[in-house]
C-alpha positions in Angstrom: 60.2 54.6 -55.6 56.2 54.1 -55.3 56.8 50.3 -55.6 59.1 50.3 -53.1 56.9 51.9 -50.6 53.7 49.7 -51.7 55.6 46.5 -51.2 57.4 47.5 -47.9 53.9 48.6 -46.5 52.4 45.0 -47.7 55.1 43.4 -45.9 54.0 45.1 -42.5 50.5 44.4 -42.9 51.3 41.0 -43.9 53.2 40.8 -40.4 50.7 42.1 -38.4 48.4 39.0 -39.2 48.3 35.7 -37.0 47.6 32.3 -38.8 47.6 29.3 -36.3 47.0 25.4 -37.3 47.1 22.4 -34.8 45.2 19.8 -33.0 43.9 19.9 -29.8 44.1 16.6 -27.8 43.8 15.1 -24.1 46.9 15.3 -22.2 46.1 12.1 -20.5 45.1 9.6 -23.7 46.4 11.9 -26.4 43.0 11.3 -28.1 41.8 14.4 -30.0 39.1 16.3 -28.6 36.4 17.7 -30.7 34.6 20.8 -30.8 36.9 22.8 -28.6 36.6 26.5 -28.8 40.0 28.1 -29.7 39.8 32.2 -28.9 42.5 35.0 -30.0 42.5 37.2 -27.2 42.7 40.9 -27.9 40.6 40.0 -31.6 36.9 39.2 -32.3 38.3 36.0 -34.0 37.9 32.4 -32.6 37.3 28.9 -34.3 35.6 25.5 -33.1 37.7 22.4 -33.6 36.9 19.9 -36.0 36.1 16.3 -35.2 39.3 15.3 -35.4 40.6 18.0 -32.9 42.4 19.7 -35.6 41.9 23.7 -36.1 42.8 26.4 -38.6 42.5 30.0 -36.9 43.4 33.3 -39.1 43.1 37.3 -37.7 44.1 40.4 -39.5 45.3 41.3 -36.1 48.4 40.2 -34.1 47.3 38.0 -31.1 50.0 37.1 -28.5 47.4 34.7 -26.2 45.3 31.9 -27.6 42.5 30.4 -25.4 41.3 27.0 -25.4 38.3 25.8 -23.7 35.9 23.0 -23.9 33.5 21.3 -21.1 35.4 18.5 -19.0 38.4 20.1 -19.5 40.4 22.5 -17.7 40.7 26.5 -19.8 44.3 26.6 -20.9 45.8 30.0 -22.5 48.7 29.5 -24.6 51.0 32.2 -25.3 52.0 32.8 -28.9 55.7 33.5 -30.0 55.6 33.4 -33.4 52.4 34.8 -35.4 52.6 32.2 -38.0 52.6 28.6 -36.2 52.3 25.5 -38.3 51.4 22.2 -35.9 50.7 23.5 -32.7 49.7 20.7 -30.4 47.7 21.6 -27.3 46.8 19.1 -24.6 44.3 19.8 -22.2 43.8 18.3 -19.1 40.4 16.8 -17.9 38.3 18.6 -15.1 38.1 16.4 -12.2 34.3 17.4 -12.2 32.0 14.1 -12.1 28.5 13.8 -12.2 26.6 11.6 -9.5 25.4 8.3 -10.4 21.5 8.1 -11.7 20.0 4.9 -10.7 16.5 4.6 -12.4 14.3 1.7 -11.5 11.1 0.4 -13.3 8.4 1.0 -10.8 4.8 1.4 -11.2 2.9 4.4 -10.7 -0.5 4.3 -9.0 -2.8 6.1 -11.5 -5.1 8.6 -9.5 -8.7 9.8 -10.9 -9.0 12.4 -8.4 -8.3 15.5 -9.5 -7.4 14.9 -12.9 -9.2 17.1 -15.5 -8.8 15.1 -18.4 -10.5 12.0 -16.4 -13.4 14.6 -15.6 -13.5 15.8 -19.5 -13.8 12.3 -21.1 -16.5 11.3 -18.4 -18.3 14.5 -19.3 -18.2 13.4 -23.3 -19.1 9.6 -22.4 -22.2 11.1 -20.7 -23.2 13.0 -23.4 -22.6 10.6 -25.9 -26.1 9.9 -27.0 -27.2 13.5 -27.1 -24.0 14.7 -29.2 -24.6 11.6 -32.0 -25.5 13.4 -35.4 -26.9 10.4 -36.7 -29.6 10.9 -34.2 -30.5 14.5 -35.2 -33.0 15.5 -38.0 -31.0 17.9 -39.4 -28.0 16.1 -40.1 -27.5 14.9 -43.3 -24.4 14.2 -46.0 -24.0 13.2 -49.2 -21.2 11.0 -50.0 -18.7 11.7 -53.4 -16.1 9.5 -54.7 -13.9 10.5 -57.6 -12.2 7.8 -59.7 -9.9 8.9 -62.6 -9.4 6.2 -65.3 -6.5 6.3 -68.1 -5.9 4.4 -70.9 -2.1 3.5 -71.7 -0.8 4.7 -75.3 -4.0 6.2 -76.3 -4.4 6.6 -80.1 -8.0 8.5 -80.7 -8.0 7.4 -84.6 -7.9 4.1 -83.6 -11.7 3.0 -83.1 -10.8 -0.7 -81.4 -11.2 0.3 -77.8 -15.0 1.7 -78.4 -17.0 -0.7 -77.2 -14.4 -2.8 -75.3 -15.0 -3.8 -71.9 -12.2 -3.7 -69.4 -12.2 -6.0 -66.2 -11.4 -3.5 -63.8 -14.6 -1.4 -64.1 
């Protein structure tokens, strides 16, 4: 009796889930549309379609409507008659929104030195170049330091043939 009750509860829980698969495509060209937002109404579940327009969506709750939207296309709400739908094909119609044309012409812009703080700053640096030269001041000095690492390949300390040998690169 307990086993029968557990199985009956398991079937009723499974019946509440919603599992959808399908593809979203353009209604005019029938080309798949990538990265479409699909959202089950009344749940917190949604997904983006893949690059080829396919999608897989599952929810532990039963849903009756699927909202499909992407920029450039009219939002569509699909009524779900069954909670287990395979190979759902959703055609979205293009929105009539078009952007205005932009024309870019290569024209040379006149450069103005007036009211440009960068130009004033650079002129001030050039004017004080001799005063700020570190080589002209007594308090400026430095030491030059170079480090070189030399290594021998296949070095054997017991072999004395390397002692006194001249190396061409030194």
